[in-house]
C-alpha positions in Angstrom: 99.5 103.9 94.7 97.9 106.2 92.2 96.7 104.7 89.0 97.1 105.9 85.4 94.4 107.5 83.3 92.9 104.1 82.5 92.7 103.0 86.1 95.6 100.7 85.6 97.0 98.8 87.2 94.2 97.5 89.4 95.0 97.0 93.1 95.6 93.3 92.6 98.2 94.0 89.9 100.1 96.8 91.6 103.8 96.1 91.7 103.8 96.9 95.4 102.0 93.5 96.0 105.3 91.9 95.0 107.5 93.8 97.5 109.3 91.8 100.1 107.4 92.2 103.4 104.1 92.9 101.7 102.1 91.2 104.4 103.0 94.0 106.8 102.2 96.8 104.4 99.1 98.9 104.2 98.6 99.8 100.5 96.0 102.3 99.5 94.9 102.6 95.8 93.7 106.0 94.6 92.3 106.6 91.2 92.7 109.9 89.3 89.0 110.3 88.8 88.5 110.3 92.6 91.2 113.0 93.0 89.7 115.2 90.3 86.0 114.6 91.2 85.2 113.5 87.6 83.5 110.4 86.1 85.7 109.6 83.2 88.8 107.7 82.2 91.2 107.7 79.3 91.5 110.7 77.1 88.7 112.5 78.8 90.5 112.2 82.1 93.8 113.2 80.5 92.1 116.4 79.2 91.0 117.2 82.8 94.6 116.7 84.0 96.4 118.8 81.4 93.8 121.6 81.2 94.7 124.4 83.5 96.1 123.1 86.7 94.5 119.6 86.8 97.7 117.9 88.0 98.0 120.4 90.9 94.3 120.2 91.8 94.5 116.4 91.9 97.7 116.7 94.0 96.1 119.1 96.5 93.1 116.7 96.8 95.6 113.9 97.5 97.2 115.9 100.3 93.8 116.4 101.8 92.6 112.8 101.7 95.7 110.6 102.0 97.7 109.7 105.1 101.4 110.0 105.2 103.3 107.4 103.2 106.6 105.6 103.6 106.5 104.9 99.8 104.3 106.5 97.2 104.0 104.7 93.8 102.5 106.4 90.8 101.8 105.0 87.4 102.0 107.4 84.4 99.9 110.4 85.2 99.5 109.1 88.8 103.3 109.6 89.2 103.0 113.3 88.1 100.2 113.8 90.6 102.3 112.3 93.4 105.2 114.5 92.4 103.0 117.6 92.6 101.6 116.3 95.9 105.2 116.0 97.4 105.7 119.6 96.3 102.4 120.7 98.0 102.9 119.2 101.4 102.2 115.5 101.1 104.4 113.7 103.6 106.2 110.8 102.1 109.6 109.2 102.6 110.2 107.9 99.0 108.6 108.4 95.6 108.5 106.0 92.7 107.1 107.1 89.4 106.6 104.6 86.5 106.2 105.9 83.0 105.4 109.4 84.3 106.3 111.1 81.1 104.8 114.5 82.2 107.8 114.8 84.5 109.6 116.1 81.5 107.8 119.4 82.2 109.1 119.8 85.8 112.6 120.2 87.2 114.0 117.1 88.9 115.8 119.3 91.3 112.6 120.3 93.0 111.9 116.9 94.4 112.3 117.1 98.2 112.5 113.3 98.9 114.5 110.4 97.3 112.8 109.5 94.1 113.0 106.9 91.3 111.6 107.5 87.9 111.4 104.5 85.5 110.7 104.8 81.8 110.5 102.5 78.9 113.2 103.1 76.3 110.7 103.1 73.5 108.4 105.7 75.2 108.9 108.7 72.9 107.4 111.0 75.6 109.9 110.2 78.4 112.1 113.0 79.7 115.5 113.6 78.1 118.3 111.5 79.4 119.7 114.5 81.1 116.4 115.5 82.9 117.6 114.4 86.3 121.2 115.7 86.0 122.4 117.4 89.2 119.3 116.3 91.2 118.7 113.5 93.7 116.2 111.8 91.4 117.4 108.5 90.1 116.1 107.4 86.7 116.2 104.0 85.1 115.4 103.2 81.4 114.1 99.8 80.6 115.5 98.6 77.3 113.0 97.9 74.5 110.0 98.7 76.8 107.1 101.0 75.8 104.9 103.3 78.0 102.7 100.6 79.6 105.4 98.1 80.4 103.9 97.9 84.0 100.6 96.5 82.9 101.5 93.0 81.7 103.7 90.3 83.2 106.9 90.6 81.2 110.7 90.8 81.5 110.3 94.6 81.5 108.0 94.5 84.5 110.3 92.1 86.3 113.3 94.4 85.7 111.2 97.3 86.9 110.3 95.5 90.1 113.9 94.5 90.8 115.0 98.2 90.3 112.3 99.4 92.7 113.2 96.9 95.4 116.9 97.9 95.0 116.0 101.6 95.2 114.0 101.1 98.4 116.7 99.1 100.1 119.4 101.6 99.2 117.3 104.6 100.2 116.8 103.2 103.8 113.2 102.3 103.1 113.8 98.6 103.0 110.3 97.5 103.4 111.2 94.0 104.3 112.5 95.3 107.6 109.3 97.0 108.8 107.4 95.3 111.6 104.7 97.8 112.4 101.4 98.3 110.8 102.1 102.0 110.2 104.2 101.2 107.1 102.1 102.7 104.4 102.3 102.7 100.6 100.2 105.1 98.6 
């Protein structure tokens, strides 16, 4: 999993910890500062990402340091980095992006693997409702939820988790069926 610009959620609060079959999963948490080689968070980190090719540089670094993943989960800017990594050779079977509003700047049709993008309805920066039209990217809008719905335990977070588990089971990545230790989530 790749965190947001604030380092959230922490490894203990990642939604992947609630997936069925979690005991057999290897989950690696990667922070955006690590991928960019900077020592900052928040708006300072955001500036590094949006300046020039920061998202692409972080994605290329991820390709260099991460192992293949069955499921890659990115929160906010972390989702955009994973999206770019998938376009730059990162081997993954499924991608889940939560509140990754910068996806509005890319074509959904470019995604080479099954992907789910979840946004809060009240997040004014989310892509247009037609952003994924004609692509294989599934989107889900959580009613009355804002940008950071994934941070606190709430009905929105529960709805998000249920949609993620449904997506994984429908996309033949039903994590509860894995029995080997090679099942990886980034």
